C-alpha positions, 0 to 999 in steps of 0.5 A: 464474484464480487466477493472474490475481488473484494477478498483479494483487495481487502486481504492482499492490499488493505491488510498489507497496507496496515502491516506496512504502516506497522512495520514503518512505525517499528523501524522508526522506533528501532532506528531503521535497523531492518529497513528491508522489512518495510521494502519487502512489505511494500513489494507485497502491497504492490503485488497485491494491487496487481493481483487485485486488478488482474482478478477484477479484470478477469472476473469482469467485476472491476469498475473503471473508477476502481481500476483508475484508483488502483492504477494511481495507487500503484503508480504512487507506491512504486515511487518508494524503494522496494525489493527486487528478486535477489536484491534488497533496496538501499534506503537513503535518509530521504527514503526513510523520511518518505516512508515516515510520511507515508505512514502518517498518510496511511494513519490519516486515512484510517489504515494502521495498526490499532485502528478499526478497519472496515473490510468492505470494498467501498470503504477501501476504495475511498481510503485508496483514493485518499492515499492517492491524494496525500502522496506527492508525485514525484516524492522529492 
């Protein structure tokens, strides 16, 4: 059962955070021509966190510590603009800078394109906790 929880978190959260980092880099290089690629991917990350917490709770395999880390990660990431059903978020210059800072934080904890990623739960939870410590609340 731990395998299911780990696969959900690694696939739906860790992999999506890596993809988010790559999309932010792409938008930085492309002068933020398609910011909704970033906000949509962030929505996928947030949905993955919720799915991971729900799955872990239903299977009884999510420790109190892991649950707290995921809840904190969700509360930190939900501060960023993300798309809602049928509506794209509009990004201000400050929002773009915040996403660029998030990209830097993701890379610093080892979540990014062209970085070797360890696909195990302990490693990911350590990365998630490190991200929590790097993201300010509130963002500005």
